[in-house]
C-alpha positions, -999 to 999 in steps of 0.1 A, spaced: 328 336 -197 306 337 -229 271 343 -224 247 329 -252 215 351 -244 203 384 -232 192 366 -199 226 354 -192 242 385 -199 220 408 -174 219 380 -147 257 378 -147 260 418 -147 237 415 -113 260 391 -101 290 414 -110 272 443 -96 262 424 -63 299 413 -60 309 448 -63 288 459 -33 296 430 -9 336 433 -16 335 471 -15 359 487 13 371 522 21 405 525 30 410 549 59 429 576 37 401 574 8 372 600 8 345 583 29 317 605 12 329 595 -22 329 558 -12 292 561 1 283 575 -31 301 548 -51 276 522 -33 248 539 -38 254 544 -76 259 506 -77 226 500 -57 207 521 -81 224 503 -111 214 470 -96 174 484 -90 178 495 -127 180 457 -135 152 448 -112 176 435 -90 172 457 -58 190 451 -28 170 452 5 174 480 27 188 460 58 212 441 33 229 473 17 231 488 52 247 460 66 271 460 35 279 497 38 286 498 73 312 467 66 327 485 42 334 517 63 371 518 76 381 504 109 396 541 118 378 563 143 361 580 115 343 546 104 334 541 140 318 574 143 299 571 107 288 534 122 276 545 157 259 578 141 242 553 118 230 529 144 217 557 164 198 572 138 183 536 131 174 533 170 156 564 166 136 554 135 128 522 151 112 540 184 92 568 163 78 536 141 66 518 174 52 548 186 31 554 155 18 520 155 5 520 191 
C-alpha cells in the first residue's frame, strides 16, 4: 500500500501500532514481564505520534493479552484488586 504524503504515512503507522496492541497475546511459556514491557513500549510509540491510548482501553488490552494459565489469572486479579483500591481511595478523597 503506497502512501502519497506524510500524513497518510503517520496515520498508517498509528494503525499498525494500535493493531499491534489489540492483537498482542502472551503465550503461557513466554516471559510475562517482557510482554508487558513490550506493550508499554508500543503505547509510548503511539504517544510519540500524538495518538495516545487512554488508560482504561490500554488496561483492557493488557489484561486480555495475558495468558489463560494460573499466572495470568493471578496477574489479572492482582490488577483488579489494585484498581478497586485506587477507586476507593479516590472516592474517599473527593468526599
